PDB file of N, CA, C and O in Angstrom:
ATOM      1  N   MET A   1       0.978  -1.184   0.005  1.00  0.00           N
ATOM      2  CA  MET A   1      -0.032   0.048  -0.046  1.00  0.00           C
ATOM      3  C   MET A   1       0.890   1.325   0.105  1.00  0.00           C
ATOM      4  O   MET A   1       1.815   1.495   0.899  1.00  0.00           O
ATOM      5  N   ARG A   2       0.495   2.006  -0.671  1.00  0.00           N
ATOM      6  CA  ARG A   2       1.132   3.518  -0.882  1.00  0.00           C
ATOM      7  C   ARG A   2       0.541   4.486  -0.291  1.00  0.00           C
ATOM      8  O   ARG A   2      -0.548   4.821  -0.756  1.00  0.00           O
ATOM      9  N   VAL A   3       1.070   5.207   0.885  1.00  0.00           N
ATOM     10  CA  VAL A   3       0.423   6.260   1.759  1.00  0.00           C
ATOM     11  C   VAL A   3       0.988   7.735   1.572  1.00  0.00           C
ATOM     12  O   VAL A   3       2.184   8.000   1.696  1.00  0.00           O
ATOM     13  N   LEU A   4       0.002   8.672   1.260  1.00  0.00           N
ATOM     14  CA  LEU A   4       0.473  10.075   1.242  1.00  0.00           C
ATOM     15  C   LEU A   4       0.162  10.716   2.824  1.00  0.00           C
ATOM     16  O   LEU A   4      -0.859  10.513   3.481  1.00  0.00           O
ATOM     17  N   LEU A   5       1.089  11.363   3.138  1.00  0.00           N
ATOM     18  CA  LEU A   5       0.985  12.088   4.666  1.00  0.00           C
ATOM     19  C   LEU A   5       1.194  13.561   4.053  1.00  0.00           C
ATOM     20  O   LEU A   5       1.827  13.866   3.042  1.00  0.00           O
ATOM     21  N   THR A   6       0.478  14.400   4.955  1.00  0.00           N
ATOM     22  CA  THR A   6       0.782  15.601   4.945  1.00  0.00           C
ATOM     23  C   THR A   6       0.167  16.260   6.253  1.00  0.00           C
ATOM     24  O   THR A   6      -0.397  15.567   7.100  1.00  0.00           O
ATOM     25  N   ASN A   7       0.283  17.416   6.352  1.00  0.00           N
ATOM     26  CA  ASN A   7       0.039  18.110   7.715  1.00  0.00           C
ATOM     27  C   ASN A   7      -0.284  19.609   7.678  1.00  0.00           C
ATOM     28  O   ASN A   7      -0.433  20.199   6.608  1.00  0.00           O
ATOM     29  N   ASP A   8      -0.390  20.211   8.873  1.00  0.00           N
ATOM     30  CA  ASP A   8      -0.662  21.517   8.733  1.00  0.00           C
ATOM     31  C   ASP A   8       0.499  22.603   9.428  1.00  0.00           C
ATOM     32  O   ASP A   8       0.511  23.829   9.311  1.00  0.00           O
ATOM     33  N   ASP A   9       1.510  21.688  10.222  1.00  0.00           N
ATOM     34  CA  ASP A   9       2.436  22.048  11.119  1.00  0.00           C
ATOM     35  C   ASP A   9       3.924  22.059  10.418  1.00  0.00           C
ATOM     36  O   ASP A   9       4.885  22.320  11.143  1.00  0.00           O
ATOM     37  N   GLY A  10       4.148  21.763   8.935  1.00  0.00           N
ATOM     38  CA  GLY A  10       5.157  21.897   8.327  1.00  0.00           C
ATOM     39  C   GLY A  10       5.846  20.778   8.173  1.00  0.00           C
ATOM     40  O   GLY A  10       5.571  19.838   8.920  1.00  0.00           O
ATOM     41  N   PHE A  11       6.775  20.646   7.282  1.00  0.00           N
ATOM     42  CA  PHE A  11       7.558  19.293   6.876  1.00  0.00           C
ATOM     43  C   PHE A  11       8.260  18.883   7.983  1.00  0.00           C
ATOM     44  O   PHE A  11       8.199  17.672   8.192  1.00  0.00           O
ATOM     45  N   ASP A  12       8.954  19.580   8.805  1.00  0.00           N
ATOM     46  CA  ASP A  12       9.784  19.144   9.903  1.00  0.00           C
ATOM     47  C   ASP A  12       9.094  19.128  11.290  1.00  0.00           C
ATOM     48  O   ASP A  12       9.675  19.365  12.349  1.00  0.00           O
ATOM     49  N   ALA A  13       7.782  18.821  11.154  1.00  0.00           N
ATOM     50  CA  ALA A  13       7.252  18.971  12.491  1.00  0.00           C
ATOM     51  C   ALA A  13       7.218  17.338  12.958  1.00  0.00           C
ATOM     52  O   ALA A  13       6.910  16.388  12.238  1.00  0.00           O
ATOM     53  N   PRO A  14       7.599  17.307  14.282  1.00  0.00           N
ATOM     54  CA  PRO A  14       7.758  16.059  14.862  1.00  0.00           C
ATOM     55  C   PRO A  14       6.632  15.030  14.930  1.00  0.00           C
ATOM     56  O   PRO A  14       6.841  13.845  15.187  1.00  0.00           O
ATOM     57  N   GLY A  15       5.377  15.570  14.677  1.00  0.00           N
ATOM     58  CA  GLY A  15       4.245  14.785  14.707  1.00  0.00           C
ATOM     59  C   GLY A  15       4.386  13.881  13.219  1.00  0.00           C
ATOM     60  O   GLY A  15       4.216  12.667  13.112  1.00  0.00           O
ATOM     61  N   LEU A  16       4.701  14.720  12.264  1.00  0.00           N
ATOM     62  CA  LEU A  16       4.541  14.139  10.841  1.00  0.00           C
ATOM     63  C   LEU A  16       5.815  13.244  11.062  1.00  0.00           C
ATOM     64  O   LEU A  16       5.635  12.165  10.496  1.00  0.00           O
ATOM     65  N   GLN A  17       7.015  13.309  11.673  1.00  0.00           N
ATOM     66  CA  GLN A  17       7.952  12.531  11.417  1.00  0.00           C
ATOM     67  C   GLN A  17       7.441  11.082  12.354  1.00  0.00           C
ATOM     68  O   GLN A  17       7.649   9.950  11.918  1.00  0.00           O
ATOM     69  N   ALA A  18       6.860  11.302  13.477  1.00  0.00           N
ATOM     70  CA  ALA A  18       6.304  10.069  14.072  1.00  0.00           C
ATOM     71  C   ALA A  18       5.435   9.178  13.146  1.00  0.00           C
ATOM     72  O   ALA A  18       5.656   7.969  13.081  1.00  0.00           O
ATOM     73  N   LEU A  19       4.412   9.792  12.403  1.00  0.00           N
ATOM     74  CA  LEU A  19       3.418   9.412  11.394  1.00  0.00           C
ATOM     75  C   LEU A  19       4.307   8.486  10.405  1.00  0.00           C
ATOM     76  O   LEU A  19       3.962   7.328  10.168  1.00  0.00           O
ATOM     77  N   VAL A  20       5.352   9.004   9.898  1.00  0.00           N
ATOM     78  CA  VAL A  20       6.135   8.595   8.795  1.00  0.00           C
ATOM     79  C   VAL A  20       6.781   7.226   9.401  1.00  0.00           C
ATOM     80  O   VAL A  20       6.763   6.157   8.792  1.00  0.00           O
ATOM     81  N   THR A  21       7.279   7.393  10.520  1.00  0.00           N
ATOM     82  CA  THR A  21       7.886   6.096  11.218  1.00  0.00           C
ATOM     83  C   THR A  21       6.702   5.047  11.542  1.00  0.00           C
ATOM     84  O   THR A  21       6.887   3.850  11.323  1.00  0.00           O
ATOM     85  N   ALA A  22       5.660   5.452  11.990  1.00  0.00           N
ATOM     86  CA  ALA A  22       4.547   4.350  12.171  1.00  0.00           C
ATOM     87  C   ALA A  22       4.091   3.653  10.920  1.00  0.00           C
ATOM     88  O   ALA A  22       4.136   2.428  10.807  1.00  0.00           O
ATOM     89  N   PHE A  23       3.630   4.502   9.939  1.00  0.00           N
ATOM     90  CA  PHE A  23       3.215   3.798   8.741  1.00  0.00           C
ATOM     91  C   PHE A  23       4.274   3.376   7.784  1.00  0.00           C
ATOM     92  O   PHE A  23       3.976   2.942   6.671  1.00  0.00           O
ATOM     93  N   SER A  24       5.549   3.497   8.206  1.00  0.00           N
ATOM     94  CA  SER A  24       6.681   2.940   7.286  1.00  0.00           C
ATOM     95  C   SER A  24       6.760   1.565   7.694  1.00  0.00           C
ATOM     96  O   SER A  24       7.420   0.829   6.959  1.00  0.00           O
ATOM     97  N   ALA A  25       6.219   1.061   8.724  1.00  0.00           N
ATOM     98  CA  ALA A  25       6.396  -0.315   9.155  1.00  0.00           C
ATOM     99  C   ALA A  25       5.222  -1.177   8.265  1.00  0.00           C
ATOM    100  O   ALA A  25       5.297  -2.391   8.073  1.00  0.00           O
ATOM    101  N   VAL A  26       4.416  -0.535   7.896  1.00  0.00           N
ATOM    102  CA  VAL A  26       3.012  -1.277   7.215  1.00  0.00           C
ATOM    103  C   VAL A  26       3.050  -0.698   5.582  1.00  0.00           C
ATOM    104  O   VAL A  26       2.483  -1.452   4.791  1.00  0.00           O
ATOM    105  N   SER A  27       3.463   0.157   5.178  1.00  0.00           N
ATOM    106  CA  SER A  27       3.113   0.670   3.885  1.00  0.00           C
ATOM    107  C   SER A  27       4.417   1.490   3.243  1.00  0.00           C
ATOM    108  O   SER A  27       5.348   1.814   3.980  1.00  0.00           O
ATOM    109  N   GLU A  28       4.418   1.721   2.190  1.00  0.00           N
ATOM    110  CA  GLU A  28       5.184   2.800   1.557  1.00  0.00           C
ATOM    111  C   GLU A  28       4.784   4.048   1.446  1.00  0.00           C
ATOM    112  O   GLU A  28       3.850   4.457   0.757  1.00  0.00           O
ATOM    113  N   VAL A  29       5.702   4.839   2.327  1.00  0.00           N
ATOM    114  CA  VAL A  29       5.110   5.980   2.773  1.00  0.00           C
ATOM    115  C   VAL A  29       5.685   7.176   1.703  1.00  0.00           C
ATOM    116  O   VAL A  29       6.753   7.031   1.107  1.00  0.00           O
ATOM    117  N   PHE A  30       4.901   8.266   1.561  1.00  0.00           N
ATOM    118  CA  PHE A  30       5.316   9.274   0.754  1.00  0.00           C
ATOM    119  C   PHE A  30       4.890  10.642   1.358  1.00  0.00           C
ATOM    120  O   PHE A  30       3.763  10.665   1.854  1.00  0.00           O
ATOM    121  N   VAL A  31       5.629  11.792   1.390  1.00  0.00           N
ATOM    122  CA  VAL A  31       5.145  13.090   2.302  1.00  0.00           C
ATOM    123  C   VAL A  31       5.084  14.052   1.231  1.00  0.00           C
ATOM    124  O   VAL A  31       5.902  14.017   0.312  1.00  0.00           O
ATOM    125  N   VAL A  32       4.257  14.821   1.288  1.00  0.00           N
ATOM    126  CA  VAL A  32       4.046  16.187   0.472  1.00  0.00           C
ATOM    127  C   VAL A  32       3.414  17.257   1.534  1.00  0.00           C
ATOM    128  O   VAL A  32       2.194  17.261   1.701  1.00  0.00           O
ATOM    129  N   ALA A  33       4.162  18.065   2.173  1.00  0.00           N
ATOM    130  CA  ALA A  33       3.963  18.871   3.468  1.00  0.00           C
ATOM    131  C   ALA A  33       4.235  20.127   3.035  1.00  0.00           C
ATOM    132  O   ALA A  33       4.968  20.327   2.067  1.00  0.00           O
ATOM    133  N   PRO A  34       3.569  21.239   3.836  1.00  0.00           N
ATOM    134  CA  PRO A  34       3.984  22.752   3.759  1.00  0.00           C
ATOM    135  C   PRO A  34       5.536  22.819   4.276  1.00  0.00           C
ATOM    136  O   PRO A  34       5.938  22.168   5.240  1.00  0.00           O
ATOM    137  N   GLN A  35       6.356  23.711   3.487  1.00  0.00           N
ATOM    138  CA  GLN A  35       7.612  23.608   4.140  1.00  0.00           C
ATOM    139  C   GLN A  35       7.532  24.608   5.395  1.00  0.00           C
ATOM    140  O   GLN A  35       8.490  24.721   6.161  1.00  0.00           O
ATOM    141  N   HIS A  36       6.595  25.173   5.528  1.00  0.00           N
ATOM    142  CA  HIS A  36       6.291  26.035   6.928  1.00  0.00           C
ATOM    143  C   HIS A  36       5.123  25.802   7.896  1.00  0.00           C
ATOM    144  O   HIS A  36       4.217  25.178   7.344  1.00  0.00           O
ATOM    145  N   GLN A  37       4.896  26.091   9.065  1.00  0.00           N
ATOM    146  CA  GLN A  37       3.714  25.956   9.709  1.00  0.00           C
ATOM    147  C   GLN A  37       2.571  26.764   9.008  1.00  0.00           C
ATOM    148  O   GLN A  37       2.690  27.969   8.786  1.00  0.00           O
ATOM    149  N   GLN A  38       1.255  25.909   8.608  1.00  0.00           N
ATOM    150  CA  GLN A  38       0.356  26.490   8.199  1.00  0.00           C
ATOM    151  C   GLN A  38      -0.904  26.308   8.933  1.00  0.00           C
ATOM    152  O   GLN A  38      -1.935  26.238   8.264  1.00  0.00           O
ATOM    153  N   SER A  39      -0.971  26.218  10.243  1.00  0.00           N
ATOM    154  CA  SER A  39      -2.151  26.074  11.046  1.00  0.00           C
ATOM    155  C   SER A  39      -3.437  26.838  10.484  1.00  0.00           C
ATOM    156  O   SER A  39      -3.341  27.885   9.845  1.00  0.00           O
ATOM    157  N   ALA A  40      -4.428  26.329  10.728  1.00  0.00           N
ATOM    158  CA  ALA A  40      -5.819  27.314  10.499  1.00  0.00           C
ATOM    159  C   ALA A  40      -5.915  27.383   8.733  1.00  0.00           C
ATOM    160  O   ALA A  40      -6.843  27.954   8.159  1.00  0.00           O
ATOM    161  N   GLN A  41      -5.004  26.828   8.158  1.00  0.00           N
ATOM    162  CA  GLN A  41      -5.058  26.965   6.617  1.00  0.00           C
ATOM    163  C   GLN A  41      -5.379  25.773   5.834  1.00  0.00           C
ATOM    164  O   GLN A  41      -5.204  25.708   4.618  1.00  0.00           O
ATOM    165  N   SER A  42      -5.948  24.645   6.701  1.00  0.00           N
ATOM    166  CA  SER A  42      -6.185  23.266   6.215  1.00  0.00           C
ATOM    167  C   SER A  42      -6.877  23.196   4.810  1.00  0.00           C
ATOM    168  O   SER A  42      -6.370  22.502   3.928  1.00  0.00           O
ATOM    169  N   HIS A  43      -8.087  23.943   4.578  1.00  0.00           N
ATOM    170  CA  HIS A  43      -8.661  23.926   3.595  1.00  0.00           C
ATOM    171  C   HIS A  43      -8.428  24.858   2.394  1.00  0.00           C
ATOM    172  O   HIS A  43      -9.051  24.812   1.333  1.00  0.00           O
ATOM    173  N   ALA A  44      -7.549  25.617   2.682  1.00  0.00           N
ATOM    174  CA  ALA A  44      -7.427  27.006   1.543  1.00  0.00           C
ATOM    175  C   ALA A  44      -6.533  26.532   0.755  1.00  0.00           C
ATOM    176  O   ALA A  44      -5.645  25.772   1.142  1.00  0.00           O
ATOM    177  N   PHE A  45      -6.666  26.917  -0.393  1.00  0.00           N
ATOM    178  CA  PHE A  45      -5.927  26.829  -1.955  1.00  0.00           C
ATOM    179  C   PHE A  45      -5.056  27.948  -1.964  1.00  0.00           C
ATOM    180  O   PHE A  45      -5.404  29.038  -1.511  1.00  0.00           O
ATOM    181  N   THR A  46      -3.788  27.701  -2.527  1.00  0.00           N
ATOM    182  CA  THR A  46      -2.987  29.165  -3.151  1.00  0.00           C
ATOM    183  C   THR A  46      -3.533  29.430  -4.271  1.00  0.00           C
ATOM    184  O   THR A  46      -3.543  28.511  -5.090  1.00  0.00           O
ATOM    185  N   LEU A  47      -4.055  30.542  -4.600  1.00  0.00           N
ATOM    186  CA  LEU A  47      -4.359  31.102  -5.851  1.00  0.00           C
ATOM    187  C   LEU A  47      -3.694  32.030  -6.762  1.00  0.00           C
ATOM    188  O   LEU A  47      -3.933  32.107  -7.967  1.00  0.00           O
ATOM    189  N   HIS A  48      -2.673  32.870  -5.986  1.00  0.00           N
ATOM    190  CA  HIS A  48      -2.325  34.331  -6.528  1.00  0.00           C
ATOM    191  C   HIS A  48      -0.962  34.319  -6.422  1.00  0.00           C
ATOM    192  O   HIS A  48      -0.381  35.389  -6.606  1.00  0.00           O
ATOM    193  N   LYS A  49      -0.132  33.045  -6.087  1.00  0.00           N
ATOM    194  CA  LYS A  49       1.378  33.005  -6.028  1.00  0.00           C
ATOM    195  C   LYS A  49       1.684  31.729  -6.611  1.00  0.00           C
ATOM    196  O   LYS A  49       0.869  30.807  -6.594  1.00  0.00           O
ATOM    197  N   PRO A  50       2.938  31.629  -7.176  1.00  0.00           N
ATOM    198  CA  PRO A  50       3.388  30.203  -7.603  1.00  0.00           C
ATOM    199  C   PRO A  50       3.824  29.255  -6.618  1.00  0.00           C
ATOM    200  O   PRO A  50       4.504  29.726  -5.706  1.00  0.00           O
ATOM    201  N   LEU A  51       3.564  27.916  -6.596  1.00  0.00           N
ATOM    202  CA  LEU A  51       3.860  27.186  -5.814  1.00  0.00           C
ATOM    203  C   LEU A  51       5.509  26.575  -6.073  1.00  0.00           C
ATOM    204  O   LEU A  51       5.867  26.159  -7.175  1.00  0.00           O
ATOM    205  N   ARG A  52       6.180  26.599  -5.177  1.00  0.00           N
ATOM    206  CA  ARG A  52       7.526  25.868  -5.169  1.00  0.00           C
ATOM    207  C   ARG A  52       7.543  24.645  -4.308  1.00  0.00           C
ATOM    208  O   ARG A  52       7.138  24.639  -3.145  1.00  0.00           O
ATOM    209  N   VAL A  53       8.138  23.387  -5.075  1.00  0.00           N
ATOM    210  CA  VAL A  53       8.415  22.261  -4.280  1.00  0.00           C
ATOM    211  C   VAL A  53       9.844  21.952  -4.297  1.00  0.00           C
ATOM    212  O   VAL A  53      10.497  22.238  -5.301  1.00  0.00           O
ATOM    213  N   THR A  54      10.491  21.299  -3.110  1.00  0.00           N
ATOM    214  CA  THR A  54      11.815  21.065  -2.850  1.00  0.00           C
ATOM    215  C   THR A  54      11.679  19.790  -2.432  1.00  0.00           C
ATOM    216  O   THR A  54      10.894  19.500  -1.529  1.00  0.00           O
ATOM    217  N   GLU A  55      12.550  18.760  -3.148  1.00  0.00           N
ATOM    218  CA  GLU A  55      12.564  17.517  -2.902  1.00  0.00           C
ATOM    219  C   GLU A  55      13.510  17.360  -1.711  1.00  0.00           C
ATOM    220  O   GLU A  55      14.679  17.737  -1.797  1.00  0.00           O
ATOM    221  N   ARG A  56      12.971  16.758  -0.501  1.00  0.00           N
ATOM    222  CA  ARG A  56      13.612  16.598   0.555  1.00  0.00           C
ATOM    223  C   ARG A  56      14.303  15.296   0.935  1.00  0.00           C
ATOM    224  O   ARG A  56      14.918  15.075   1.978  1.00  0.00           O
ATOM    225  N   GLY A  57      14.074  14.383  -0.199  1.00  0.00           N
ATOM    226  CA  GLY A  57      14.557  12.754   0.035  1.00  0.00           C
ATOM    227  C   GLY A  57      13.615  12.254  -1.000  1.00  0.00           C
ATOM    228  O   GLY A  57      12.851  12.947  -1.673  1.00  0.00           O
ATOM    229  N   PRO A  58      13.775  10.882  -1.047  1.00  0.00           N
ATOM    230  CA  PRO A  58      13.014  10.018  -1.866  1.00  0.00           C
ATOM    231  C   PRO A  58      11.565   9.970  -1.284  1.00  0.00           C
ATOM    232  O   PRO A  58      11.234   9.601  -0.157  1.00  0.00           O
ATOM    233  N   GLY A  59      10.703  10.464  -2.392  1.00  0.00           N
ATOM    234  CA  GLY A  59       9.313  10.163  -1.840  1.00  0.00           C
ATOM    235  C   GLY A  59       8.989  11.394  -0.985  1.00  0.00           C
ATOM    236  O   GLY A  59       7.869  11.355  -0.475  1.00  0.00           O
ATOM    237  N   ARG A  60       9.732  12.480  -0.720  1.00  0.00           N
ATOM    238  CA  ARG A  60       9.520  13.515   0.476  1.00  0.00           C
ATOM    239  C   ARG A  60       9.702  14.572  -0.053  1.00  0.00           C
ATOM    240  O   ARG A  60      10.802  14.784  -0.562  1.00  0.00           O
ATOM    241  N   PHE A  61       8.522  15.714  -0.102  1.00  0.00           N
ATOM    242  CA  PHE A  61       8.549  16.980  -0.647  1.00  0.00           C
ATOM    243  C   PHE A  61       7.983  18.042   0.232  1.00  0.00           C
ATOM    244  O   PHE A  61       7.024  17.795   0.964  1.00  0.00           O
ATOM    245  N   ALA A  62       8.590  19.308   0.179  1.00  0.00           N
ATOM    246  CA  ALA A  62       8.066  20.109   0.942  1.00  0.00           C
ATOM    247  C   ALA A  62       7.589  21.269  -0.073  1.00  0.00           C
ATOM    248  O   ALA A  62       8.312  21.633  -1.001  1.00  0.00           O
ATOM    249  N   LEU A  63       6.502  21.740   0.141  1.00  0.00           N
ATOM    250  CA  LEU A  63       5.636  22.516  -0.887  1.00  0.00           C
ATOM    251  C   LEU A  63       5.639  24.021  -0.093  1.00  0.00           C
ATOM    252  O   LEU A  63       5.679  24.185   1.126  1.00  0.00           O
ATOM    253  N   SER A  64       5.591  24.957  -1.031  1.00  0.00           N
ATOM    254  CA  SER A  64       5.409  26.468  -0.616  1.00  0.00           C
ATOM    255  C   SER A  64       3.970  26.733  -0.202  1.00  0.00           C
ATOM    256  O   SER A  64       3.580  27.845   0.155  1.00  0.00           O
ATOM    257  N   GLY A  65       3.180  25.618  -0.271  1.00  0.00           N
ATOM    258  CA  GLY A  65       1.629  25.916  -0.151  1.00  0.00           C
ATOM    259  C   GLY A  65       0.864  25.535   1.256  1.00  0.00           C
ATOM    260  O   GLY A  65       1.454  25.376   2.325  1.00  0.00           O
ATOM    261  N   THR A  66      -0.339  25.435   1.092  1.00  0.00           N
ATOM    262  CA  THR A  66      -1.128  24.998   2.131  1.00  0.00           C
ATOM    263  C   THR A  66      -1.036  23.516   2.151  1.00  0.00           C
ATOM    264  O   THR A  66      -0.373  22.843   1.362  1.00  0.00           O
ATOM    265  N   PRO A  67      -1.838  23.027   3.228  1.00  0.00           N
ATOM    266  CA  PRO A  67      -2.092  21.263   3.277  1.00  0.00           C
ATOM    267  C   PRO A  67      -2.789  20.806   2.333  1.00  0.00           C
ATOM    268  O   PRO A  67      -2.621  19.662   1.911  1.00  0.00           O
ATOM    269  N   ALA A  68      -3.912  21.839   1.726  1.00  0.00           N
ATOM    270  CA  ALA A  68      -4.575  21.374   0.634  1.00  0.00           C
ATOM    271  C   ALA A  68      -3.828  21.477  -0.487  1.00  0.00           C
ATOM    272  O   ALA A  68      -4.077  20.560  -1.269  1.00  0.00           O
ATOM    273  N   ASP A  69      -2.945  22.296  -0.898  1.00  0.00           N
ATOM    274  CA  ASP A  69      -2.026  22.365  -2.099  1.00  0.00           C
ATOM    275  C   ASP A  69      -1.536  21.013  -2.108  1.00  0.00           C
ATOM    276  O   ASP A  69      -1.630  20.207  -3.033  1.00  0.00           O
ATOM    277  N   CYS A  70      -0.934  20.828  -0.836  1.00  0.00           N
ATOM    278  CA  CYS A  70      -0.129  19.584  -0.687  1.00  0.00           C
ATOM    279  C   CYS A  70      -0.758  18.225  -1.101  1.00  0.00           C
ATOM    280  O   CYS A  70      -0.208  17.323  -1.732  1.00  0.00           O
ATOM    281  N   ALA A  71      -1.978  18.265  -0.632  1.00  0.00           N
ATOM    282  CA  ALA A  71      -2.700  16.732  -0.888  1.00  0.00           C
ATOM    283  C   ALA A  71      -2.945  16.996  -2.310  1.00  0.00           C
ATOM    284  O   ALA A  71      -2.613  16.084  -3.067  1.00  0.00           O
ATOM    285  N   TYR A  72      -3.456  18.047  -2.835  1.00  0.00           N
ATOM    286  CA  TYR A  72      -3.807  18.010  -4.338  1.00  0.00           C
ATOM    287  C   TYR A  72      -2.763  17.729  -5.147  1.00  0.00           C
ATOM    288  O   TYR A  72      -2.957  16.885  -6.022  1.00  0.00           O
ATOM    289  N   ALA A  73      -1.404  18.380  -5.036  1.00  0.00           N
ATOM    290  CA  ALA A  73      -0.357  17.977  -5.760  1.00  0.00           C
ATOM    291  C   ALA A  73      -0.054  16.801  -5.720  1.00  0.00           C
ATOM    292  O   ALA A  73      -0.004  16.161  -6.771  1.00  0.00           O
ATOM    293  N   GLY A  74       0.250  16.159  -4.396  1.00  0.00           N
ATOM    294  CA  GLY A  74       0.574  14.648  -4.368  1.00  0.00           C
ATOM    295  C   GLY A  74      -0.357  13.544  -4.885  1.00  0.00           C
ATOM    296  O   GLY A  74       0.036  12.426  -5.219  1.00  0.00           O
ATOM    297  N   ILE A  75      -1.891  14.054  -4.925  1.00  0.00           N
ATOM    298  CA  ILE A  75      -2.586  13.017  -5.410  1.00  0.00           C
ATOM    299  C   ILE A  75      -2.745  13.264  -6.953  1.00  0.00           C
ATOM    300  O   ILE A  75      -3.040  12.315  -7.679  1.00  0.00           O
ATOM    301  N   HIS A  76      -2.590  14.292  -7.371  1.00  0.00           N
ATOM    302  CA  HIS A  76      -2.658  14.837  -8.809  1.00  0.00           C
ATOM    303  C   HIS A  76      -1.793  15.076  -9.808  1.00  0.00           C
ATOM    304  O   HIS A  76      -2.028  15.644 -10.874  1.00  0.00           O
ATOM    305  N   GLY A  77      -0.433  14.462  -9.289  1.00  0.00           N
ATOM    306  CA  GLY A  77       0.674  14.523 -10.187  1.00  0.00           C
ATOM    307  C   GLY A  77       2.096  14.239  -9.631  1.00  0.00           C
ATOM    308  O   GLY A  77       2.912  13.416 -10.045  1.00  0.00           O
ATOM    309  N   LEU A  78       2.208  15.157  -8.540  1.00  0.00           N
ATOM    310  CA  LEU A  78       3.687  15.312  -8.143  1.00  0.00           C
ATOM    311  C   LEU A  78       4.351  14.116  -7.920  1.00  0.00           C
ATOM    312  O   LEU A  78       5.563  14.087  -8.135  1.00  0.00           O
ATOM    313  N   LEU A  79       3.569  12.767  -7.385  1.00  0.00           N
ATOM    314  CA  LEU A  79       4.214  11.721  -7.179  1.00  0.00           C
ATOM    315  C   LEU A  79       4.562  10.587  -8.395  1.00  0.00           C
ATOM    316  O   LEU A  79       5.408   9.698  -8.493  1.00  0.00           O
ATOM    317  N   GLY A  80       3.402  11.111  -9.325  1.00  0.00           N
ATOM    318  CA  GLY A  80       3.508  10.147 -10.572  1.00  0.00           C
ATOM    319  C   GLY A  80       2.546   8.946 -10.619  1.00  0.00           C
ATOM    320  O   GLY A  80       2.344   8.243 -11.609  1.00  0.00           O
ATOM    321  N   PHE A  81       1.974   8.812  -9.385  1.00  0.00           N
ATOM    322  CA  PHE A  81       0.835   7.931  -9.327  1.00  0.00           C
ATOM    323  C   PHE A  81       0.008   8.358  -8.224  1.00  0.00           C
ATOM    324  O   PHE A  81       0.496   9.179  -7.447  1.00  0.00           O
ATOM    325  N   ARG A  82      -1.244   7.907  -8.016  1.00  0.00           N
ATOM    326  CA  ARG A  82      -2.430   8.036  -7.413  1.00  0.00           C
ATOM    327  C   ARG A  82      -2.066   7.109  -6.075  1.00  0.00           C
ATOM    328  O   ARG A  82      -1.951   5.886  -6.146  1.00  0.00           O
ATOM    329  N   PRO A  83      -1.891   7.927  -4.760  1.00  0.00           N
ATOM    330  CA  PRO A  83      -1.464   6.840  -3.618  1.00  0.00           C
ATOM    331  C   PRO A  83      -2.884   6.471  -3.302  1.00  0.00           C
ATOM    332  O   PRO A  83      -3.865   7.179  -3.526  1.00  0.00           O
ATOM    333  N   ASP A  84      -2.876   4.953  -2.605  1.00  0.00           N
ATOM    334  CA  ASP A  84      -3.858   4.211  -1.918  1.00  0.00           C
ATOM    335  C   ASP A  84      -4.735   4.862  -1.130  1.00  0.00           C
ATOM    336  O   ASP A  84      -5.602   4.236  -0.521  1.00  0.00           O
TER     337      ASP A  84
END
């Protein structure tokens, strides 16, 4: 199973890293998360500025947008496949 993880606390948040560790034991894990903390932005989309992607490792991407931007980018093309 291929799992896509994102959050609103940012790519380097300890909670996201804990989820990566937990899910890695049972599935293939991919992360597309905001570069910086984005609390209270969960359902917002970035409309008027470009999104920048930084690859932070195999299957790990930091995006300059909101959590919704991250989920959309991961599901609709950034990973090259649709996660389960």
